[in-house]
KELOLO-874831 format. One record per residue: x, y, z of N, C-alpha, C in turn; residue in three letters. Coordinates in steps of 0.05 Angstrom, whole numbers, plus 32768, in hexadecimal, padded with zeros to 4 digits. Each point is the difference from the previous one (the first is absolute). Layout:
BEGIN
XYZXYZXYZALA...
This chain:
BEGIN
7FF77E7D829E80068010801180157FED8012UNK8014800B800E80097FF3801B7FE380038016UNK80027FE880077FFC8006801A800C7FF28025UNK7FF88003801180067FFE801A7FFD7FE3800AUNK80157FF280117FFB7FE58011800C7FF68008UNK7FF97FEF801680117FFA801180167FE77FFBUNK801C8003800280137FE67FF0800B7FFE8013UNK801B7FED800880027FF5801080267FFD8002UNK800A80037FFF8026800B7FFE80147FDF8008UNK800A7FF97FFD80107FF0800880217FF98015UNK7FF8802780018017800580197FE880208003UNK801C800F800D7FF2801B800E7FFF80167FF0UNK801480087FF57FFB80167FEA800680037FE8UNK7FEB800B7FF47FF280097FE5801B800C7FF6UNK800E80187FFB801480077FEF80197FEB8009UNK800F80027FDF80187FF67FFE8020800D8015UNK80067FEB8000801C800A800B800A7FF8801AUNK7FE17FF1800980068002802980057FDE8005UNK800D7FFC801280017FDD80087FEA7FF5800BUNK7FE980127FFF7FE07FF180007FF680057FE8UNK800680067FE67FF580077FEE7FF07FDE7FF6UNK7FE180087FFD7FF27FE97FEF800980037FEBUNK7FFF7FE47FF77FFE7FEC7FE87FEC7FFD7FEFUNK7FEF7FFA80097FE77FF67FF87FE5800A8006UNK7FF17FFF7FF47FE3800F800C7FEB7FEE7FF6UNK7FEF7FF980177FEA7FEE7FFD7FE0800C8008UNK7FF07FF87FF47FE58008800C7FEF7FEE8019UNK80147FF3800C7FF07FF6801980157FFA8014UNK7FFC8009801C80177FFC801E80087FF27FFDUNK7FEE7FE17FF380157FE28009801C80027FE4UNK800180157FF1801080067FE480077FE07FF2UNK7FE67FF67FFB7FF87FF17FED7FFC7FFF7FE8UNK7FF580207FFE7FF6800E7FD88007801A8003UNK80187FF97FE6801280177FFA7FEE80087FEDUNK80028021800B7FF4801B7FEC800580007FE7UNK7FEE7FFE7FED80037FFC7FEA8012801A7FEBUNK800C80017FEB801780137FFC7FEF801A7FFAUNK8012801280007FF680198001801D801A8012UNK7FE7801A800280188009800F7FE5800E8021UNK80107FFD80157FF58003801B8016801C800BUNK7FF08012800980048017800E7FF77FFF801CUNK801D800C80117FF98006801C8010801E8001UNK7FEA80138004800B80218002800180067FE8UNK8022800D7FFC800580017FEB80157FF07FECUNK80047FDE801980127FF37FEB7FEE7FE67FF0UNK800E7FF77FE87FED7FE97FF480167FEA8004UNK7FF17FF07FFB80167FE47FFD7FE97FF27FE1UNK80177FF57FF17FF27FEA7FE87FF57FE1800AUNK7FF37FFB7FFD80017FE0800B7FF97FF27FDEUNK80127FE2800180057FF57FEB7FFF7FE78005UNK7FF17FF07FE480077FE7800A7FE37FF38014UNK7FFD7FDF80067FF27FFB801080057FF3801DUNK80138010800780017FFC80178005801B801CUNK7FFD801C7FEF7FF5801E800780118008800DUNK801F7FFC7FEC801B800680037FFE80237FF8UNK80118010801E7FF880197FF5801D80097FEEUNK7FFD80167FF28019800B7FFB800D8017800BUNK8014800E7FF48007800B80187FFE80237FFDUNK7FF58008801E7FEF801A7FFB800A80177FF1UNK7FE0800A7FF9800A801C7FFA7FF4801C8007UNK8004801480057FF0801880077FEA80057FECUNK7FEF800880067FEC80167FE2800B80148007UNK7FFB800C7FDA800E801680017FE780137FFDUNK7FFE80187FF47FF780137FF97FE97FF57FE8UNK7FE67FFE7FFB7FEB7FF57FF47FFF80197FDCUNK80087FFD7FEF7FF680177FF07FDC80008002UNK7FF880187FE67FF3800980037FF17FF27FE0UNK7FE57FF07FFF80007FF77FE97FF080127FEFUNK800A80087FEC7FFA800B7FE67FF37FF07FE2UNK7FF580037FF87FF57FF57FEB8009800F7FE3UNK801680027FF78019800B7FF180047FF97FDBUNK7FF780097FF17FF980037FE380267FF57FFDUNK800A7FF67FE7801F7FFB7FFF7FFC7FF47FE6UNK8022800A7FF17FFE7FFD7FEA802D80077FFBUNK80037FF87FEB801380067FFA800E80287FF4UNK7FE2800C7FFE800280127FF07FEB80128024UNK8008801C7FFE7FE9800E80177FE47FFA7FEDUNK7FFB80067FE37FEF7FFB7FF27FEE7FE38005UNK80167FE77FFE7FE67FEA7FFF7FFE8000801AUNK8011800A801A7FFA800380207FE280057FF7UNK7FF680197FF47FED8011800E7FE47FFE7FF1UNK80187FF77FE57FDB7FF17FE97FFB7FEB7FF2UNK800B7FED800C7FFD7FE07FFA7FF37FF9800BUNK7FF57FF980207FEC7FFD800F80087FE9800AUNK80287FF67FFE80027FE68018800A80118012UNK7FEE7FF2801980048004801A80007FF28015UNK800E8005800D80067FE4801E80028011801EUNK80077FF3800F7FF98003801D80248002800AUNK800A801A800780217FFE800280028011801CUNK80057FFB800D800780178023801A80188000UNK7FFA80138007800A801A800B800E8002800DUNK801A800C800C80028007801A7FFA801C8009UNK7FED800D7FF77FF1801780087FE17FFE7FF5UNK7FF1801180087FE77FFC7FFF7FFB800D7FE9UNK800E800B7FEF7FFB80187FEA80107FF07FEDUNK7FF77FFB7FE180107FFB7FEE801980157FFAUNK7FF780188000801380197FFC80158000800FUNK80037FEF801D801E800D801080047FDC800FUNK7FF87FF17FF480107FE5800780217FFC7FEEUNK80067FF280048028800080057FFB7FE37FECUNK7FE77FF37FFB80067FE27FEA7FE87FF48002UNK80017FE67FF47FE47FF77FFB800A7FD8800CUNK7FEF7FEF800E800B7FEF80007FE27FEC7FF3UNK80057FE480037FE47FF27FEF80037FF28024UNK80077FF780127FFA7FFC801D7FF180138019UNK7FEC7FF9800F7FFA80198016801D8004800BUNK80117FEF8010801B800480058011800E7FFBUNK7FFA80127FE5801080077FF080207FEC7FFBUNK7FFE7FED8003801B7FE87FFA80037FF87FE6UNK7FED80047FF180077FFE7FDC7FFD80167FF8UNK800F80147FF58001800E7FE97FF380017FDEUNK7FEA800C7FFF7FF77FFD7FE3800E80037FEFUNK7FFB7FF47FE6801E80037FE57FFF80258005UNK800B80097FEB8007801F7FFD7FFB7FFE7FE6UNK7FED800780077FE880177FDF7FFA80108013UNK7FEB80097FEB7FF0801780077FDC7FF58007UNK8003801180147FE47FFA800F7FF680258001UNK7FDD7FF580087FED80157FF97FF380038016UNK7FF28010800E7FE7800C80147FF480108001UNK7FE480057FF57FEB8016800A800A80117FEAUNK800D80027FE1800480097FED801F80068004UNK80117FFA8012801980088008800B7FEB7FEEUNK80257FFC7FF9800C7FEE7FFF801B80018010UNK800A7FEC800380237FFD8013800C7FED7FECUNK8017800A7FF9801D7FE17FFD80127FFC8010UNK7FF57FDF8008801A7FFC8015801A7FF47FECUNK80108011800280147FFC7FEB80197FEA800BUNK7FF97FFF802180117FE9800C7FF17FF38027UNK80087FF280017FF47FFB801C800580128011UNK8015801280027FF3801180147FFB801D7FFEUNK7FF27FFD7FE57FFD80237FEE7FE97FF97FF6UNK7FEF801B80077FDE80047FF9800580147FF5UNK800180117FE37FFA801C7FF67FF180098005UNK800480227FFB7FE8800080037FE580037FF3UNK7FE8800E80107FEA7FFB7FF27FF980107FF1UNK7FF27FF37FE87FF880127FE37FE080067FFCUNK7FFA800B7FEF7FE580017FF57FFF7FE77FE6UNK7FF07FEF80087FFD7FE87FE47FEF80157FE6UNK800A7FF27FF37FF4800A7FE37FEC7FFA7FF5UNK7FF180137FF77FE17FED7FEB7FFC7FF67FFCUNK7FEF7FEA80137FFE7FDE7FF27FE380097FEBUNK800C7FED7FE67FDF80007FEF80057FF17FF6UNK7FDC7FE980087FFD7FEA7FFE7FFB7FF27FE9UNK800E7FE87FF37FF97FF07FEF7FEA7FF87FFAUNK7FF780047FEA7FE47FF57FF880087FF37FDDUNK7FF67FEA800080047FFA7FD77FE280087FF4UNK800E80087FF27FEC80117FE580087FFD7FEBUNK7FE47FFE7FE980097FF87FEC800480197FE7UNK800F80007FF78009801D7FE87FF37FF97FE9UNK7FF180167FED7FFA80027FE3800580217FF5UNK80077FF87FE77FF8801D7FF27FE080147FFFUNK7FEE7FEB80037FE2800780037FFC7FFA8019UNK7FE8800780117FEF7FF480147FF87FE07FF9UNK7FF380057FE780017FE47FFA80147FE68005UNK801E80057FF2800E7FFA7FF8800B7FF98028UNK8002800F800A80047FFA80167FF87FF4800CUNK7FDF7FF980047FEC7FF3800E80047FE97FFCUNK7FFD7FF97FE47FFB7FE17FF080117FF17FFEUNK801780197FF880197FE97FEE801D80078009UNK80068016800E801C800A8008800A7FEE8019UNK801E800F8005800E7FED800080047FFD8019UNK7FFF7FF580188000800A801C801C7FFF800DUNK800D8014800C800C800080198001800C8018UNK800C8004800F80058015801C800880107FFAUNK7FF78013800B7FFE801C80077FFF800A8016UNK7FF78020800A801D8002801E7FD9801F7FFCUNK7FF87FFC80107FEE80148004800B80218014UNK7FEF8010800180088019801B7FE67FFF800EUNK7FF07FE980017FF17FF880167FFD7FE48005UNK7FEA7FF7801180047FE8800D7FEA7FF47FECUNK7FEA800C7FEA7FED7FF57FF0800480107FE3UNK7FF37FED7FEA800480097FE37FF4801A8005UNK7FE47FFF800A7FE880117FFE800F801D8009UNK80148004801780038013800E801880117FFBUNK800D7FED7FE4801D800180008000801E7FE0UNK8012801480077FFC80107FEF801E7FFA7FE9UNK80127FED800B801C80037FF380087FDC8009UNK80127FFD7FDF7FFE7FE77FFE801A7FF47FF4UNK80197FFD801180157FF17FF1800B7FE67FFFUNK801380027FF680097FDD7FFA801B7FF88011UNK8004800A801480107FF980127FED8005801AUNK80117FFB80177FF97FF7801E800B801A8009UNK800E80107FFA8012801C800D7FEF801A7FFCUNK7FEB7FF87FE07FF0801A7FF1800F80067FF6UNK801480047FFE801280117FE580027FF87FE5UNK7FF47FEC7FF8800380057FE67FDC7FF67FF0UNK7FF180157FF47FE2800780087FFB7FEE7FD9UNK7FE97FF1800D7FF77FE77FE47FFE801A7FF6UNK7FF87FEF7FE6800080087FDD7FDF800B7FFDUNK7FF980147FF17FEA80017FF57FEC7FF28003UNK7FEC7FFD7FFD7FF47FEC7FEF7FE17FFD8017UNK7FFC7FD87FFD7FE87FFA8016800B7FEC8009UNK7FF68003802280017FEE80097FE47FF28011UNK80067FE97FF87FDC7FEF8011800F7FF98018UNK7FF57FFA80127FFC7FED80187FE97FE98005UNK80107FEB7FF97FEE7FE9800580087FF68023UNK7FE6800880017FFF7FEA802D80047FE67FFCUNK7FEE7FF47FE47FFD7FE87FFB7FF37FEE800FUNK7FF67FE780037FF17FF180127FE2800A7FE9UNK7FF9800D7FEE7FEA80087FF27FFA80228001UNK800E800780167FF480268005800880047FDFUNK7FEE801880138007801B7FE58013800A7FFBUNK801480047FE3800F80097FF28005801E8003UNK800E801380047FFE80198004801880107FF2UNK800480147FF3801880037FF8800380287FFFUNK801780047FFE8009801C8003801980037FEEUNK7FFD80167FFB801280107FEB800E800E800BUNK801D80077FF78014800B80008010800A7FF4UNK8002801A8004800B80107FE8800B80158012UNK801280187FE180138013800A80167FF98001UNK80087FDF7FFD80207FF58006800B80048016UNK7FEB8001801D800F800480167FEC7FE68012UNK7FF27FEE7FF67FEB7FF180087FEE8009801BUNK7FF3801C7FF87FEC800C80047FEE7FEE7FF5UNK7FE87FFA801B7FEB7FE57FF97FEE80177FF7UNK7FE57FFF7FED7FE5800A80077FF17FFA801EUNK7FF2800F80067FF07FF880197FF07FF88007UNK7FF57FEE7FEE7FE97FF3800D80027FDF7FE8UNK7FFC7FE9801080087FE97FF27FE280037FF3UNK80087FE87FE47FE17FFE7FF380007FE77FFCUNK7FEB7FF5800680017FE37FF07FFE7FFA7FE1UNK80107FEC7FF980037FF47FF27FED7FFF7FE6UNK80047FFF7FE67FE77FFB7FEF80017FE57FF6UNK7FF07FEE7FF47FF77FE6800880197FFF7FE8UNK800C7FE08005801C7FFB7FEA7FEA7FEC7FE7UNK800E80037FEE7FF67FF07FE880087FE5800DUNK7FDD7FF47FF67FF77FE1800D800A7FF17FDAUNK80157FEF801D80057FE27FF07FFB7FED8000UNK7FFD7FF27FF07FF27FDB8002800F7FF57FEBUNK7FF87FE8800D800E7FE67FF37FF07FF97FE9UNK800F7FFE7FE67FEC7FEC7FEA80147FF47FF4UNK7FF67FE97FFC80067FF47FED7FFC7FFD7FE4UNK801580017FEE7FFF80107FE6800F7FE47FEBUNK7FEA80027FE980117FF67FEA7FF6800D7FE9UNK801880087FEE800080067FDF7FEF7FF37FF8UNK80007FE07FFB7FF87FF37FEB7FE77FF97FF6UNK7FEE7FFC80237FEA7FF77FF37FEE8005801CUNK7FE37FFE80007FF77FFF80177FFB7FE88013UNK7FFD7FE37FE380047FE9800580187FF58018UNK8018800D7FF8801E7FFB80077FFE800D8024UNK7FF6802180027FF3800580107FF27FF9801AUNK7FE17FEF7FF97FFA7FF6801280017FEA8003UNK800C7FF07FF380057FDC8001801A7FFD8015UNK801680077FE7801A7FFE800780058018801AUNK7FFF80127FFA7FFF80178021802380078002UNK8003800F801680198001800C800E7FF28017UNK8012800A800280137FEF80137FF480088015UNK80047FF3801C7FF7800480178010800D8015UNK7FF28019800C80168013800E80167FEC800EUNK801480118008801A7FFC800E7FFF80078019UNK80027FE7801280028004801A8012800E800EUNK800880118013801D8005800C7FED8003801BUNK80178005800C80078004802580018018800BUNK7FF180128011800C801580057FF280098026UNK8001801980007FEF7FF880267FEC80137FF6UNK7FF3800780187FE5800D80058005801B7FFAUNK7FEB800E80037FF9801E7FF9801980098012UNK800F80177FF980128013800E7FFC80247FEBUNK8011800B801C800380137FF4801A80077FF4UNK800380207FEF801680007FFE801080008010UNK800B8007801380128007800D80067FE08011UNK7FF37FF8800480017FDD801480027FF17FF8UNK800180037FD97FEA7FE27FF280237FF07FFAUNK801F800E7FFF80147FEF7FFF800D7FF28017UNK7FF2800B8013800A7FFD801F7FF17FDC8007UNK7FE47FF27FF37FF17FEC7FFF80137FE67FFFUNK7FFA7FF5801780167FEC7FFD7FF07FE77FF3UNK7FE77FFF80067FF07FE27FE67FF780057FF1UNK80077FFC7FEE7FEA7FF17FE280007FE77FFDUNK7FE3800180057FF57FE780017FE77FFE7FF0UNK7FF780107FF57FE480077FEB7FFC7FFF7FE7UNK7FF87FE67FED80067FFE7FEF7FE8800D7FF1UNK800480137FE87FF980107FEC80077FFE7FE7UNK7FE880077FEE80047FF77FE98007801F7FDEUNK800C7FFC7FFB800580187FE47FFA7FF37FE9UNK7FF780137FEC80037FF57FDF801880047FF5UNK801680098006801380057FF4800A7FEB7FF1UNK801180017FFA80127FEA7FE680187FEF800EUNK8000801D8018801D7FEE80057FF77FF68025UNK801D7FEB80127FF67FF580107FF780168016UNK800D801580017FFC801F801A7FE4800E7FECUNK7FFC801480127FEE80117FF38018801F7FF6UNK7FF380107FF3800E80107FF67FF5801C8002UNK8000801E7FFB7FEC800A80027FF080017FE2UNK7FE7800680057FE57FF87FF37FEE7FED7FF8UNK80097FDF80167FFE7FF37FF77FE47FFE8018UNK7FE77FF37FFE7FF58008801A80047FE5800FUNK7FEF80068020800E7FE180127FDD7FF58007UNK7FFE7FF5800A7FF07FEB80077FFD7FEB801BUNK7FEC800380167FFB7FE9801980077FE47FF8UNK7FF27FFD7FE77FF77FE77FF380027FFD7FEDUNK80037FEA7FFD80057FF57FDD7FF980097FF0UNK7FDD80017FFF7FF380067FE9800C80137FFDUNK8001801D8006800C80187FFE7FDE80087FFFUNK7FF17FFD80167FEB801580057FF8800E801AUNK801A7FFC80138006801B80188012800B7FF6UNK8004801B7FFC8018800F8000800E8000801CUNK801D80007FFE800A800E801D7FFD80227FFAUNK7FF77FF5802B7FFC8021800B801280107FFCUNK800680227FF38013800F800480098002801DUNK80197FFD7FFC800F8005801A80277FF77FEDUNK80107FF8801780257FF97FFE7FF97FE87FFCUNK800F7FE97FF77FFD7FEA800980217FF37FEFUNK80137FF6801A80117FF87FFB80027FD97FE8UNK80117FFA7FFD80007FF17FE7801E7FF28005UNK7FF97FEB800380217FF27FFC800980007FE2UNK801D7FF98003800680067FE680207FF28007UNK800D80057FE1801A7FE48000801A801E8003UNK7FEE80188003801B8013800180087FF58023UNK80208017800080068008801F7FE680008012UNK7FF980167FF37FEE800E80107FE280017FEEUNK7FEB7FFA80147FE57FF27FFD7FF880267FF6UNK7FE87FF87FEF7FF8801F7FF77FE18002800BUNK7FEE80127FF97FE68011800B7FF380027FE3UNK7FE17FF67FFD7FF1800D7FEB7FEF8014800DUNK7FF680197FF47FE58010800E7FE27FFF7FE8UNK7FF87FF1800F7FE280007FF67FF3801D8003UNK7FF780087FE77FF1800F7FF57FE87FF87FF6UNK7FE7801480017FE680097FED7FE87FE07FFFUNK800B7FF980227FE47FEB800880047FE97FECUNK80097FFD7FF280047FE37FE780137FF18002UNK80187FFF8015800F7FF67FFE801D800C7FEEUNK7FFB80197FEF801C800D7FF6801580008010UNK801A7FF97FED8016800280188011801C7FF0UNK8000801280128003802A7FF280167FFF8009UNK801C7FE480118015800C8008800E7FE68004UNK80137FF97FFB800B7FEB8001801C80078010UNK80097FEF8011801B8013800C80147FF48016UNK80167FF6800280137FFB80177FFB80018016UNK80007FF3801080058013801E801A8004800EUNK
């Protein structure tokens, strides 16, 4: 925040354009210590100091300051209203609906980008540096959620494919409609949808029916998934099984536990895990462990894994035994 202090000029006039206009500013009366770089104001006239000798720039008068607003913004009205992307902007009135334009600087010297802006349930389109279109009501925003789909409740809970869906309420438990797109124009298909908050929490499911994305009234806890176990097998003899044994588990690197909505944004993958599959990286149906001996299953959650593909992937662990129920690209 700006502060008030006493400074000293090398002439008698503050503003530019006079024969006695000061050219430098100092912090002491013998003019030996230059004032630091920055902006200085007397009345409504300001000047900028640059360099190490307190050199004063040309003076200018402060103009009207805009009113600060935290606005949503985006390429479309829906994005401005529903994406959650916000920043502080400045308007030339105290009301969003009556402002003529929008700026990024308090003195309204820098125009904001030409795009859509939203505030308090309304949006406006800035189509040029001098025009702010009329205010219109925002469309309904449908919150995104990561769910797993299956033809049966058990399939949705244990082996369902994960994807992003959109709800008509802020929580899965309260929602009565489910959509596949963010503007709510395409209903989710009939079937069962499970919500796994990750990190070992309870997985719940609801059924969609009627062809219009209608969800059952309440969530139901998922039933227990089938128990998988990593076993060494031999069709030859018990001697081979016990004495020759099976190959060791394969190591790979992944992230720490996450949920569906944030797993792909995880930046760090530095944790070593072990799987019982035959490939270098785990696949659906493999079991994953936190130790090379295969005695500690990986906890139920979502984990990002490092792959050779352009996009990393993530696995979904269910069943409390390290079972990989899903593998998708980010």
